[in-house]
Backbone as JSON Lines, residues from 0, in Angstrom:
{"i":0,"aa":"M","n":[44.19,-42.75,2.95],"ca":[43.81,-41.78,1.94],"c":[43.43,-40.44,2.57]}
{"i":1,"aa":"Q","n":[42.8,-40.48,3.74],"ca":[42.37,-39.26,4.41],"c":[43.56,-38.33,4.71]}
{"i":2,"aa":"M","n":[44.7,-38.91,5.11],"ca":[45.86,-38.08,5.43],"c":[46.37,-37.35,4.2]}
{"i":3,"aa":"A","n":[46.3,-37.99,3.03],"ca":[46.74,-37.34,1.79],"c":[45.85,-36.14,1.48]}
{"i":4,"aa":"I","n":[44.54,-36.29,1.74],"ca":[43.61,-35.18,1.5],"c":[43.93,-34.04,2.45]}
{"i":5,"aa":"N","n":[44.12,-34.34,3.73],"ca":[44.45,-33.28,4.7],"c":[45.76,-32.6,4.33]}
{"i":6,"aa":"S","n":[46.72,-33.39,3.9],"ca":[48.01,-32.83,3.5],"c":[47.85,-31.92,2.28]}
{"i":7,"aa":"L","n":[47.03,-32.36,1.32],"ca":[46.82,-31.55,0.13],"c":[46.03,-30.28,0.47]}
{"i":8,"aa":"E","n":[45.05,-30.4,1.35],"ca":[44.3,-29.21,1.77],"c":[45.24,-28.18,2.41]}
{"i":9,"aa":"K","n":[46.17,-28.67,3.22],"ca":[47.15,-27.76,3.84],"c":[48.01,-27.07,2.79]}
{"i":10,"aa":"K","n":[48.41,-27.83,1.77],"ca":[49.2,-27.24,0.69],"c":[48.38,-26.18,-0.05]}
{"i":11,"aa":"V","n":[47.1,-26.49,-0.3],"ca":[46.23,-25.53,-1.0],"c":[46.1,-24.26,-0.17]}
{"i":12,"aa":"L","n":[45.82,-24.4,1.11],"ca":[45.7,-23.21,1.97],"c":[47.02,-22.44,2.01]}
{"i":13,"aa":"G","n":[48.13,-23.16,1.97],"ca":[49.44,-22.49,1.96],"c":[49.65,-21.65,0.72]}
{"i":14,"aa":"V","n":[49.28,-22.18,-0.46],"ca":[49.46,-21.39,-1.68],"c":[48.44,-20.25,-1.75]}
{"i":15,"aa":"L","n":[47.27,-20.44,-1.15],"ca":[46.27,-19.35,-1.15],"c":[46.75,-18.17,-0.3]}
{"i":16,"aa":"E","n":[47.65,-18.42,0.66],"ca":[48.26,-17.33,1.43],"c":[49.07,-16.41,0.52]}
{"i":17,"aa":"E","n":[49.49,-16.94,-0.62],"ca":[50.3,-16.16,-1.57],"c":[49.47,-15.5,-2.66]}
{"i":18,"aa":"V","n":[48.16,-15.73,-2.66],"ca":[47.28,-15.07,-3.64],"c":[46.82,-13.76,-3.0]}
{"i":19,"aa":"H","n":[47.33,-12.66,-3.5],"ca":[47.05,-11.36,-2.92],"c":[45.92,-10.64,-3.65]}
{"i":20,"aa":"D","n":[45.31,-9.72,-2.96],"ca":[44.34,-8.83,-3.59],"c":[45.08,-8.1,-4.7]}
{"i":21,"aa":"P","n":[44.55,-8.09,-5.92],"ca":[45.27,-7.46,-7.03],"c":[45.54,-5.97,-6.82]}
{"i":22,"aa":"E","n":[44.73,-5.31,-6.01],"ca":[44.93,-3.88,-5.79],"c":[45.74,-3.58,-4.52]}
{"i":23,"aa":"I","n":[45.82,-4.56,-3.63],"ca":[46.5,-4.35,-2.34],"c":[47.44,-5.53,-2.12]}
{"i":24,"aa":"N","n":[48.69,-5.39,-2.52],"ca":[49.6,-6.52,-2.51],"c":[50.12,-6.93,-1.14]}
{"i":25,"aa":"T","n":[49.64,-6.29,-0.09],"ca":[50.08,-6.64,1.26],"c":[49.09,-7.52,2.0]}
{"i":26,"aa":"V","n":[47.98,-7.9,1.34],"ca":[47.0,-8.79,1.98],"c":[46.62,-9.92,1.02]}
{"i":27,"aa":"S","n":[46.53,-11.11,1.59],"ca":[46.12,-12.27,0.78],"c":[44.61,-12.44,0.89]}
{"i":28,"aa":"I","n":[44.09,-13.31,0.02],"ca":[42.66,-13.6,0.09],"c":[42.33,-14.34,1.39]}
{"i":29,"aa":"I","n":[43.32,-15.02,1.97],"ca":[43.13,-15.64,3.29],"c":[43.03,-14.55,4.34]}
{"i":30,"aa":"D","n":[43.95,-13.56,4.3],"ca":[43.93,-12.44,5.25],"c":[42.61,-11.68,5.2]}
{"i":31,"aa":"L","n":[42.05,-11.55,4.0],"ca":[40.79,-10.82,3.84],"c":[39.58,-11.65,4.24]}
{"i":32,"aa":"G","n":[39.77,-12.93,4.5],"ca":[38.65,-13.79,4.89],"c":[37.75,-14.15,3.73]}
{"i":33,"aa":"M","n":[38.31,-14.17,2.53],"ca":[37.51,-14.47,1.33],"c":[37.32,-15.96,1.11]}
{"i":34,"aa":"V","n":[38.2,-16.8,1.65],"ca":[38.12,-18.24,1.41],"c":[37.13,-18.85,2.4]}
{"i":35,"aa":"E","n":[36.02,-19.3,1.87],"ca":[34.97,-19.89,2.7],"c":[35.15,-21.4,2.84]}
{"i":36,"aa":"E","n":[35.58,-22.06,1.76],"ca":[35.68,-23.53,1.82],"c":[36.7,-24.03,0.81]}
{"i":37,"aa":"V","n":[37.47,-25.02,1.24],"ca":[38.38,-25.75,0.35],"c":[38.02,-27.22,0.49]}
{"i":38,"aa":"N","n":[37.68,-27.84,-0.64],"ca":[37.29,-29.24,-0.63],"c":[38.16,-29.97,-1.65]}
{"i":39,"aa":"V","n":[38.8,-31.04,-1.18],"ca":[39.69,-31.81,-2.05],"c":[39.11,-33.21,-2.25]}
{"i":40,"aa":"Q","n":[38.91,-33.59,-3.49],"ca":[38.46,-34.94,-3.86],"c":[39.51,-35.51,-4.81]}
{"i":41,"aa":"D","n":[40.33,-36.41,-4.3],"ca":[41.45,-36.97,-5.07],"c":[42.35,-35.83,-5.53]}
{"i":42,"aa":"S","n":[42.4,-35.56,-6.83],"ca":[43.28,-34.5,-7.34],"c":[42.49,-33.28,-7.81]}
{"i":43,"aa":"V","n":[41.2,-33.22,-7.44],"ca":[40.34,-32.1,-7.81],"c":[40.11,-31.22,-6.58]}
{"i":44,"aa":"V","n":[40.37,-29.93,-6.75],"ca":[40.21,-28.98,-5.65],"c":[39.06,-28.03,-5.99]}
{"i":45,"aa":"N","n":[38.09,-27.96,-5.09],"ca":[36.96,-27.05,-5.22],"c":[37.09,-25.99,-4.13]}
{"i":46,"aa":"I","n":[37.05,-24.73,-4.56],"ca":[37.23,-23.63,-3.62],"c":[36.04,-22.68,-3.73]}
{"i":47,"aa":"K","n":[35.47,-22.35,-2.58],"ca":[34.38,-21.38,-2.53],"c":[34.92,-20.08,-1.95]}
{"i":48,"aa":"I","n":[34.68,-18.99,-2.68],"ca":[35.23,-17.67,-2.35],"c":[34.08,-16.69,-2.12]}
{"i":49,"aa":"L","n":[34.22,-15.88,-1.08],"ca":[33.27,-14.8,-0.81],"c":[33.85,-13.5,-1.35]}
{"i":50,"aa":"P","n":[33.21,-12.88,-2.33],"ca":[33.72,-11.58,-2.81],"c":[33.57,-10.53,-1.72]}
{"i":51,"aa":"T","n":[34.56,-9.66,-1.6],"ca":[34.46,-8.57,-0.62],"c":[33.44,-7.53,-1.06]}
{"i":52,"aa":"F","n":[33.22,-7.48,-2.36],"ca":[32.26,-6.52,-2.93],"c":[31.73,-7.14,-4.22]}
{"i":53,"aa":"L","n":[30.43,-7.29,-4.33],"ca":[29.84,-8.0,-5.47],"c":[30.19,-7.37,-6.82]}
{"i":54,"aa":"G","n":[30.35,-6.05,-6.85],"ca":[30.65,-5.38,-8.1],"c":[32.14,-5.23,-8.37]}
{"i":55,"aa":"C","n":[32.97,-5.91,-7.6],"ca":[34.42,-5.76,-7.74],"c":[34.88,-6.2,-9.12]}
{"i":56,"aa":"P","n":[35.56,-5.32,-9.85],"ca":[36.03,-5.67,-11.19],"c":[37.21,-6.64,-11.19]}
{"i":57,"aa":"A","n":[37.78,-6.91,-10.02],"ca":[38.96,-7.78,-9.95],"c":[38.61,-9.25,-9.71]}
{"i":58,"aa":"L","n":[37.32,-9.6,-9.65],"ca":[36.94,-10.97,-9.3],"c":[37.49,-12.0,-10.29]}
{"i":59,"aa":"E","n":[37.43,-11.73,-11.57],"ca":[37.95,-12.7,-12.54],"c":[39.46,-12.87,-12.4]}
{"i":60,"aa":"L","n":[40.15,-11.76,-12.13],"ca":[41.6,-11.83,-11.93],"c":[41.92,-12.64,-10.68]}
{"i":61,"aa":"I","n":[41.17,-12.43,-9.62],"ca":[41.36,-13.21,-8.38],"c":[41.14,-14.69,-8.68]}
{"i":62,"aa":"K","n":[40.09,-15.01,-9.4],"ca":[39.77,-16.4,-9.75],"c":[40.93,-17.03,-10.53]}
{"i":63,"aa":"E","n":[41.44,-16.33,-11.52],"ca":[42.55,-16.86,-12.32],"c":[43.82,-17.01,-11.48]}
{"i":64,"aa":"N","n":[44.07,-16.06,-10.58],"ca":[45.25,-16.16,-9.71],"c":[45.14,-17.35,-8.76]}
{"i":65,"aa":"I","n":[43.93,-17.62,-8.27],"ca":[43.71,-18.78,-7.41],"c":[44.0,-20.06,-8.19]}
{"i":66,"aa":"K","n":[43.43,-20.16,-9.39],"ca":[43.63,-21.37,-10.21],"c":[45.11,-21.59,-10.51]}
{"i":67,"aa":"K","n":[45.8,-20.53,-10.89],"ca":[47.22,-20.64,-11.22],"c":[48.03,-21.1,-10.01]}
{"i":68,"aa":"A","n":[47.75,-20.52,-8.85],"ca":[48.49,-20.87,-7.64],"c":[48.25,-22.32,-7.23]}
{"i":69,"aa":"V","n":[46.99,-22.73,-7.24],"ca":[46.66,-24.09,-6.8],"c":[47.15,-25.13,-7.81]}
{"i":70,"aa":"K","n":[47.1,-24.81,-9.1],"ca":[47.59,-25.75,-10.11],"c":[49.11,-25.93,-10.04]}
{"i":71,"aa":"S","n":[49.79,-25.05,-9.34],"ca":[51.24,-25.2,-9.18],"c":[51.61,-26.35,-8.24]}
{"i":72,"aa":"I","n":[50.62,-26.88,-7.52],"ca":[50.83,-28.03,-6.65],"c":[50.8,-29.29,-7.52]}
{"i":73,"aa":"D","n":[51.84,-30.1,-7.43],"ca":[51.98,-31.27,-8.3],"c":[50.79,-32.22,-8.25]}
{"i":74,"aa":"E","n":[50.22,-32.44,-7.07],"ca":[49.13,-33.41,-6.92],"c":[47.8,-32.94,-7.49]}
{"i":75,"aa":"V","n":[47.69,-31.67,-7.82],"ca":[46.42,-31.09,-8.27],"c":[46.3,-31.2,-9.79]}
{"i":76,"aa":"Q","n":[45.17,-31.79,-10.23],"ca":[44.89,-31.92,-11.66],"c":[43.87,-30.89,-12.14]}
{"i":77,"aa":"Q","n":[42.93,-30.54,-11.25],"ca":[41.84,-29.63,-11.64],"c":[41.5,-28.72,-10.47]}
{"i":78,"aa":"V","n":[41.19,-27.47,-10.79],"ca":[40.8,-26.49,-9.78],"c":[39.5,-25.83,-10.22]}
{"i":79,"aa":"N","n":[38.52,-25.84,-9.35],"ca":[37.25,-25.16,-9.6],"c":[37.08,-24.07,-8.55]}
{"i":80,"aa":"V","n":[36.83,-22.87,-9.0],"ca":[36.63,-21.74,-8.09],"c":[35.22,-21.21,-8.3]}
{"i":81,"aa":"Q","n":[34.5,-21.1,-7.2],"ca":[33.13,-20.61,-7.26],"c":[32.98,-19.43,-6.31]}
{"i":82,"aa":"F","n":[32.42,-18.34,-6.81],"ca":[32.09,-17.2,-5.95],"c":[30.71,-17.45,-5.38]}
{"i":83,"aa":"I","n":[30.59,-17.29,-4.07],"ca":[29.31,-17.49,-3.41],"c":[28.93,-16.21,-2.66]}
{"i":84,"aa":"N","n":[27.65,-16.04,-2.43],"ca":[27.17,-14.83,-1.76],"c":[26.61,-15.1,-0.38]}
{"i":85,"aa":"H","n":[26.58,-16.38,0.0],"ca":[26.07,-16.72,1.33],"c":[27.01,-17.69,1.99]}
{"i":86,"aa":"P","n":[27.51,-17.4,3.15],"ca":[27.22,-16.2,3.93],"c":[27.85,-14.98,3.27]}
{"i":87,"aa":"P","n":[27.3,-13.82,3.5],"ca":[27.91,-12.62,2.92],"c":[29.24,-12.31,3.59]}
{"i":88,"aa":"W","n":[30.19,-11.84,2.79],"ca":[31.46,-11.4,3.36],"c":[31.22,-10.14,4.16]}
{"i":89,"aa":"T","n":[31.87,-10.04,5.32],"ca":[31.85,-8.8,6.1],"c":[33.29,-8.47,6.48]}
{"i":90,"aa":"S","n":[33.52,-7.23,6.81],"ca":[34.87,-6.81,7.18],"c":[35.33,-7.44,8.49]}
{"i":91,"aa":"D","n":[34.43,-8.04,9.24],"ca":[34.82,-8.76,10.45],"c":[35.66,-9.99,10.13]}
{"i":92,"aa":"R","n":[35.63,-10.44,8.89],"ca":[36.38,-11.63,8.48],"c":[37.87,-11.32,8.27]}
{"i":93,"aa":"I","n":[38.24,-10.06,8.2],"ca":[39.65,-9.69,7.98],"c":[40.45,-10.09,9.23]}
{"i":94,"aa":"S","n":[41.52,-10.85,9.02],"ca":[42.36,-11.31,10.12],"c":[43.21,-10.15,10.66]}
{"i":95,"aa":"E","n":[43.82,-10.38,11.8],"ca":[44.73,-9.36,12.35],"c":[45.88,-9.11,11.38]}
{"i":96,"aa":"Q","n":[46.38,-10.19,10.76],"ca":[47.44,-10.03,9.75],"c":[46.94,-9.18,8.58]}
{"i":97,"aa":"G","n":[45.69,-9.39,8.18],"ca":[45.1,-8.6,7.1],"c":[44.97,-7.14,7.48]}
{"i":98,"aa":"R","n":[44.56,-6.88,8.71],"ca":[44.44,-5.49,9.18],"c":[45.82,-4.81,9.16]}
{"i":99,"aa":"K","n":[46.85,-5.54,9.57],"ca":[48.22,-5.0,9.54],"c":[48.65,-4.74,8.1]}
{"i":100,"aa":"G","n":[48.31,-5.67,7.2],"ca":[48.67,-5.51,5.79],"c":[48.0,-4.31,5.15]}
{"i":101,"aa":"L","n":[46.74,-4.08,5.51],"ca":[46.04,-2.9,5.0],"c":[46.74,-1.63,5.47]}
{"i":102,"aa":"K","n":[47.07,-1.57,6.76],"ca":[47.77,-0.39,7.3],"c":[49.12,-0.2,6.61]}
{"i":103,"aa":"E","n":[49.84,-1.29,6.4],"ca":[51.14,-1.23,5.73],"c":[51.01,-0.63,4.34]}
{"i":104,"aa":"F","n":[49.91,-0.91,3.67],"ca":[49.66,-0.4,2.34],"c":[49.18,1.05,2.37]}
{"i":105,"aa":"G","n":[48.8,1.54,3.56],"ca":[48.3,2.9,3.69],"c":[46.79,3.0,3.67]}
{"i":106,"aa":"I","n":[46.12,1.88,3.92],"ca":[44.66,1.86,3.98],"c":[44.24,1.57,5.41]}
{"i":107,"aa":"A","n":[43.38,2.42,5.94],"ca":[42.87,2.17,7.29],"c":[41.9,1.0,7.21]}
{"i":108,"aa":"P","n":[42.1,0.0,8.06],"ca":[41.13,-1.11,8.07],"c":[39.75,-0.61,8.48]}
{"i":109,"aa":"P","n":[38.72,-1.31,8.06],"ca":[37.38,-0.88,8.45],"c":[37.22,-0.95,9.96]}
{"i":110,"aa":"P","n":[36.42,-0.08,10.51],"ca":[36.22,-0.11,11.95],"c":[35.51,-1.4,12.35]}
{"i":111,"aa":"R","n":[35.85,-1.88,13.53],"ca":[35.21,-3.1,14.02],"c":[33.77,-2.82,14.45]}
{"i":112,"aa":"L","n":[33.53,-1.65,14.99],"ca":[32.2,-1.29,15.46],"c":[31.76,0.02,14.84]}
{"i":113,"aa":"M","n":[30.5,0.11,14.52],"ca":[29.95,1.36,14.02],"c":[29.11,1.98,15.13]}
{"i":114,"aa":"D","n":[28.97,3.3,15.08],"ca":[28.13,3.98,16.05],"c":[26.67,3.61,15.8]}
{"i":115,"aa":"S","n":[25.84,3.81,16.8],"ca":[24.43,3.44,16.69],"c":[23.72,4.22,15.57]}
{"i":116,"aa":"D","n":[24.27,5.39,15.2],"ca":[23.66,6.16,14.12],"c":[24.15,5.74,12.73]}
{"i":117,"aa":"G","n":[24.98,4.7,12.67],"ca":[25.48,4.21,11.4],"c":[26.78,4.86,10.95]}
{"i":118,"aa":"S","n":[27.26,5.84,11.68],"ca":[28.52,6.48,11.3],"c":[29.7,5.59,11.73]}
{"i":119,"aa":"W","n":[30.84,5.82,11.11],"ca":[32.01,5.03,11.42],"c":[33.23,5.93,11.48]}
{"i":120,"aa":"H","n":[34.21,5.52,12.25],"ca":[35.42,6.32,12.46],"c":[36.64,5.41,12.33]}
{"i":121,"aa":"V","n":[37.67,5.92,11.71],"ca":[38.92,5.16,11.57],"c":[40.08,6.04,12.02]}
{"i":122,"aa":"D","n":[41.16,5.38,12.41],"ca":[42.38,6.08,12.79],"c":[43.31,6.12,11.58]}
{"i":123,"aa":"C","n":[44.19,7.11,11.56],"ca":[45.16,7.24,10.48],"c":[46.1,6.02,10.48]}
{"i":124,"aa":"P","n":[46.28,5.37,9.31],"ca":[47.18,4.21,9.27],"c":[48.66,4.59,9.38]}
{"i":125,"aa":"F","n":[48.97,5.88,9.23],"ca":[50.36,6.31,9.29],"c":[50.8,6.71,10.69]}
{"i":126,"aa":"C","n":[49.98,7.51,11.38],"ca":[50.39,7.99,12.71],"c":[49.46,7.55,13.83]}
{"i":127,"aa":"G","n":[48.32,6.93,13.48],"ca":[47.4,6.44,14.49],"c":[46.46,7.49,15.05]}
{"i":128,"aa":"S","n":[46.52,8.71,14.55],"ca":[45.69,9.78,15.06],"c":[44.21,9.54,14.78]}
{"i":129,"aa":"T","n":[43.38,10.01,15.68],"ca":[41.93,9.96,15.46],"c":[41.43,11.26,14.83]}
{"i":130,"aa":"Y","n":[42.32,12.21,14.64],"ca":[41.96,13.52,14.1],"c":[41.97,13.46,12.58]}
{"i":131,"aa":"V","n":[40.95,12.8,12.02],"ca":[40.86,12.6,10.57],"c":[39.52,13.13,10.06]}
{"i":132,"aa":"T","n":[39.51,13.5,8.79],"ca":[38.27,13.94,8.15],"c":[38.09,13.17,6.85]}
{"i":133,"aa":"M","n":[36.84,12.99,6.47],"ca":[36.56,12.33,5.2],"c":[36.59,13.38,4.1]}
{"i":134,"aa":"E","n":[37.43,13.16,3.12],"ca":[37.52,14.06,1.99],"c":[36.5,13.69,0.92]}
{"i":135,"aa":"N","n":[36.32,12.38,0.72],"ca":[35.38,11.93,-0.29],"c":[34.95,10.51,0.05]}
{"i":136,"aa":"I","n":[33.65,10.28,0.16],"ca":[33.17,8.92,0.44],"c":[33.46,7.99,-0.72]}
{"i":137,"aa":"F","n":[33.63,8.54,-1.92],"ca":[33.93,7.74,-3.09],"c":[35.43,7.72,-3.35]}
{"i":138,"aa":"G","n":[36.06,6.59,-3.08],"ca":[37.49,6.44,-3.31],"c":[37.75,5.84,-4.67]}
{"i":139,"aa":"P","n":[38.95,5.31,-4.87],"ca":[39.31,4.74,-6.18],"c":[38.52,3.48,-6.51]}
{"i":140,"aa":"T","n":[37.96,2.83,-5.51],"ca":[37.07,1.69,-5.72],"c":[35.84,1.91,-4.87]}
{"i":141,"aa":"A","n":[34.78,1.19,-5.17],"ca":[33.51,1.38,-4.45],"c":[33.61,0.99,-2.98]}
{"i":142,"aa":"C","n":[34.61,0.2,-2.62],"ca":[34.71,-0.25,-1.23],"c":[35.65,0.6,-0.39]}
{"i":143,"aa":"R","n":[36.16,1.7,-0.95],"ca":[37.1,2.55,-0.19],"c":[36.7,4.02,-0.28]}
{"i":144,"aa":"S","n":[37.03,4.75,0.78],"ca":[36.81,6.2,0.84],"c":[38.16,6.89,1.01]}
{"i":145,"aa":"I","n":[38.18,8.2,0.74],"ca":[39.41,8.98,0.9],"c":[39.27,9.86,2.13]}
{"i":146,"aa":"L","n":[40.27,9.77,3.01],"ca":[40.27,10.56,4.23],"c":[41.57,11.37,4.31]}
{"i":147,"aa":"Y","n":[41.61,12.27,5.26],"ca":[42.79,13.12,5.44],"c":[43.1,13.21,6.93]}
{"i":148,"aa":"C","n":[44.36,13.0,7.29],"ca":[44.78,13.09,8.68],"c":[45.22,14.52,8.97]}
{"i":149,"aa":"K","n":[44.56,15.15,9.91],"ca":[44.9,16.52,10.28],"c":[46.17,16.58,11.13]}
{"i":150,"aa":"N","n":[46.57,15.44,11.68],"ca":[47.75,15.4,12.52],"c":[49.04,15.29,11.69]}
{"i":151,"aa":"C","n":[49.15,14.25,10.84],"ca":[50.38,14.06,10.06],"c":[50.26,14.62,8.64]}
{"i":152,"aa":"K","n":[49.07,15.14,8.31],"ca":[48.83,15.8,7.03],"c":[48.88,14.86,5.82]}
{"i":153,"aa":"N","n":[48.62,13.58,6.04],"ca":[48.62,12.62,4.94],"c":[47.21,12.25,4.52]}
{"i":154,"aa":"P","n":[46.96,12.2,3.22],"ca":[45.7,11.62,2.76],"c":[45.84,10.1,2.84]}
{"i":155,"aa":"F","n":[44.73,9.41,3.02],"ca":[44.76,7.95,3.03],"c":[43.39,7.42,2.66]}
{"i":156,"aa":"E","n":[43.36,6.14,2.35],"ca":[42.11,5.47,2.03],"c":[41.67,4.65,3.23]}
{"i":157,"aa":"A","n":[40.38,4.42,3.31],"ca":[39.83,3.56,4.35],"c":[38.85,2.61,3.7]}
{"i":158,"aa":"M","n":[38.93,1.34,4.1],"ca":[37.92,0.39,3.64],"c":[36.62,0.72,4.35]}
{"i":159,"aa":"K","n":[35.54,0.76,3.57],"ca":[34.24,1.05,4.16],"c":[33.71,-0.18,4.89]}
{"i":160,"aa":"P","n":[33.01,0.03,5.98],"ca":[32.34,-1.1,6.62],"c":[31.33,-1.68,5.63]}
{"i":161,"aa":"I","n":[31.13,-2.97,5.67],"ca":[30.3,-3.64,4.68],"c":[28.88,-3.1,4.67]}
{"i":162,"aa":"S","n":[28.35,-2.67,5.78],"ca":[26.96,-2.19,5.81],"c":[26.79,-0.93,4.98]}
{"i":163,"aa":"T","n":[27.85,-0.19,4.7],"ca":[27.73,1.01,3.88],"c":[27.73,0.67,2.4]}
{"i":164,"aa":"L","n":[28.03,-0.58,2.06],"ca":[28.08,-0.99,0.65],"c":[26.78,-1.61,0.18]}
{"i":165,"aa":"M","n":[25.89,-1.93,1.11],"ca":[24.65,-2.62,0.75],"c":[23.56,-1.66,0.41]}
């Protein structure tokens, strides 16, 4: 019986790779590090998800997309999705594939390290230049800012480091 559970868990993780952020279709919830736990009991799947931002208006849509994807597996009868706040999600959870997906979409991934004064710097996702300026700390969502590359002359968004959202 244990092998069937492991096999089903692998199938669940596989379909979760196809559940993308509703606003950024180049990264999955796995790439973003949102999936904290997948637990399979017979044909019931319980999934614990870490929201990238507590006030994110897309959480219900993400939840429904997860349920729909996991229910597409024949062996699954029920899917429960729970958003949890501990441990808190941080941008360190974004995988290398996720960082590439953000760049592909035109969003600079959050910096891995912040300066001791709390400031942060990102490179242009289009040309890689460090010659960028922040146009507006408030982007289209609370977790993104708008920047401008002085080298290639492109505006772009950057995910804010999690400490700037608290």
